[in-house]
Steps between C-alpha positions, in 0.01 A plus 500: 500500500410561861469867596641591844295784642587767754406394851547593860864536594418444864425135428855454369649666806301279735605184315861612518600354163666652198226412255136423567173452314177694527305419812134501598571596862353815651609808311690749720424866512672691221607864495203674336453839343301713747329679208404215266518206739709312246798286600807717462740225397382165378672220687612702799358389832576603854842661526770305678629682815841650429756383756796656318646834400436419132219750466334760281585840648339836431717812514330801658637850459308616806471871421338424165274208594196608702423809708293456815490856635451724197844662494579350158781282633463125518545352847505177699135544599413526132679170437315338791170626362586352158630170632201300376598604148834326546401208721161457669607195696291259291691357202177366350289816515628638170467847650868584543820490300631227728856622560699321772748771592537879509813709458468851636731761354663708780261620770743659748520872578651683205496848339424361152193345340692179418646445852832355382676763714413400854509750786399252770479123450291461814221741404227443241469807280201692639360544149474122474358439847621366830669199652155387612394497134800288410428257781139470385618432145735230628215334691278512193771349282558213740128430535483453124832318456661792320871570548590864560846630414633851548738688275814542713732773371820457697761614250427866567282732706368852462727793579227589753566188704623553856799279427610725215458815708727348763745382232528850353540664839774254593694581183453876538643476849754234410353298787624148424369381836142558384350153423341646185830624355535180294130428447512603133760441230730800459834590344745792510432552129251361244585148380497435126204306367285584802304809605589715801390834641683715748386497860404858583760660725745211454777407259353150465257363241214255551405233246163540325481294181120526466453864597653768715195456722583132555828458692633143510548313825835350597459125542858457613376656823370226739258751651333550162473126444349444842255786447373329185457169681304677773288673236410175325430324829259776603276436201544123497392493864202713401396224261638609165595194292810641336653770285578620154852642515552812292829566317661184637809522282589850619582419863865501389497689173674301227626229736288192430700273730443726801135543406444124494684464832280761659175336386622159615563649843181706513266224388659261751410751772143535376445126461607456860204726583253353248613178329227514234555867413407601146772708335559629150774739397510759226819431307421674174761336282573203277436153642868432550520804730202383708613139554746577787210646703302176482719347767299710745185638336284474191524772237258648251559373148555810287589298190135399469353845565416808293446536127830332413455213746435133441133519602406787267683344208321169542162665570510683168524180298854394586627153571380354829789254500749786509339603829466152652853388417630826641302434821641147524857630485420786738357259756808279479732794558319656796449165673873436476533808720229397748276191475186688605564799272208589276442726201301821548324608183336829411411698189545858626532689826497858629830584328386395152257613233172318548442176312178609326710730284671205332266210584160610378199305633314560174756290315510223762858582596424605857299183556779277374758688708289434810486128413873478439597695813257358755516137384868458580687359800585718799333834571324723251447873565222716357544878502182672619277591206674255269196276532279768340753612239584838654723721288790719610848577374783726599485682167667828417435630850756247625313439823425167663182653642342426161553130568329521839166656414184477709321165486195524274218369716220665307309589814515775761859434609679835540856376442697729268811471288827557689693825507669567167283274288383647169403194298189594300437201274145366517450175692354296214465176694247621755485507877455229761126578508484460122680168498344321797183419308666418167559128469778552244673791678869496579416508872292184475772339292753563777255357751467182292875452462558541875221251572663245267835544670346458845328179401821358356773543765737294284539802270651722769700244696563190286796386296511680165548323165456690168270347239590600146241495221669405177444742213305751708554801720268335752662327792474431866635308796432210731506558875499217754450522875452214748431256217236719332564657161357798316577605144459859382484577128495852356411600145616859461417519128163608362440170322389171660754222543471127547742333741552125486563402861634161393823674398589532868636178644326383819275806497310467831212740427189369327220742583437859395389681814509872418566752229519878499561758230341632183356163397446147622670161506392141438665163547409205279713196571857626492425813296475831685346774287585840637346822370713803428625698800374235741649291778397145594558304821516120504527259794 
């Protein structure tokens, strides 16, 4: 029986066919490990330039990432200094993680460490740097084909915002002619099911469902709507590629129809400014609650996230087909809302306990979760530190600061944990410095998976067809783009499986081009043998 060996994927891409045989043409440069010199991912050649928004993003909680000036607070200059860690501009160097997008948590002037209570949308918080720093970061991102999106918190502001000061003064003086009188949502008495606080010196109450320090803006006021268009335009004109919209379902609390109407209107305004804007909304709810928002913007998929999500369940030995058939149905439903809608997958974010607490690298669970999350259509988001297995949970202290701890560089970086953090558990998975030189580290695993995705653009942007494996928890999918097909098979169990490819009618892939995980993969004739907790790519 003829054995089909792993070969250069670049040759397939140049031929432009779905299946191809090994070639004797010149071997392209492969991503190599800067420590050992070994090829990082067998079968992965030069990355294909990404012309879409279907990208791997990296979420940066700026104050906890990297400190450039020794004050203990992460800043934009620290991120710029660390940019080579994320993307060094050379997809074949093997020296960077290789992410294609960055999401910055809020960076605007704010009294808090988390910055979700903005005092001035047009000022960078001085602890994070300056507008010049942001502009330099934008230039750097564009030079390296990295999309940059900002966290835009428009549902509410800080009580220290100038608008709120004017709003309160107008109500104290009963000055209805003041343009700020209706800038925030207010009522003559608290409304059931929502949270209000009394305006000092007035009989009225302002709405504040998140916190008394976060008054909610009134989007029935045309002036407020126009202010938010102007705000977005300011940063889009500066070169920002788009936004992550915080608390999208709270614009009109409890009124999903009005919320969807607002986002349809708002995104139409922003697309008139930047047609290819990247947008993703936080609608932390069941899928059925998020679907109405897809008429205007993509939404994070919370069903797949956290310990109870589809990714974690599959990564810990669950059925891959449960995940792939769910994704097939999800894609159908969001594309009914908008043809260019795409899924946005993540494992955890800044509001959740860190993944390493329930997906331990030592058991292969974190590695499989990375495979399952990153090798899916649409965008995939990585929370900073997830790639090294950082720990952190809210715990009995009930503080989100414990989920936003200082990045563990393992060098002289002076960044410290945020205010209120008291998480004391030992970081058992090591620092960035520890993992860079370890071929089997979680960091290098993430790097491999991202490289595979980049070299196979069909995975992110192609048509999605689940591939069931009869009698096994293993499974996968076929993805086709511009006549080229890629098959991805995952084995989430600890035992090897054999997959007879002849069971799939008109299966267009005939060559094993890459594998990544806790073991290896081989293809002999139609039989794919896949080690436990390992993923294989076929073309």
